[in-house]
N, C-alpha and C positions, 0 to 999 in steps of 0.2 A: 947612186947616192949612199953616202957613208953611214955605217951605223953608230949610233951614239952609245957612250958607256953608261952604266947604271949609275944613278946619284950615290954619293957616299953613304955608307952605313945602310944601304937599302936591304941587304941581306939576300939569302937564297930565294927563290920563287917557287921552291917546293919544300916538302916536309921530309926531314931526314928520319932514317930509321930509329935514331934514339928519341924522336918525338913521339913515335908510336908507341914505344917500350915503356913509357913512363908509368903506365897504369893508373888506377885511381888515386886521388888525392888522399892524403893521411886523415884519419877521422877527426872531427871536431869535438874536443871533449866537453864543450858546452852545447852541443846539438842533441835534442832529445830523441829517444827512439821513434816517436811518431814523425818528427820532422826528418829524420834520416829516411824512413820509409816512404814519405812523400816525395822526398827528392830523388830517391834511387827507382822507385817504382812508378809513380804517377807521372812525374815531370819526364822521366827517360821514355816511357811510352808515348806521350804527346809530341816529343821531339822527333821520334822516329817515325810517327805516323805523318807528321809535317814533312818530313822529307822523302815521304814515299810517293812513287809516281803513278800507283795505281788507283 
């Protein structure tokens, strides 16, 4: 059975090293210190906990 080509503009099925090296997004000048704390600390912990297998 023949293999079919990927559809046009489908892109790679993997992440390139450049995508890993992007780092955090630039800070939003309109974001308050409290909102930044909530986003960086509280939401980051809940997303890590959700992906944990233990």
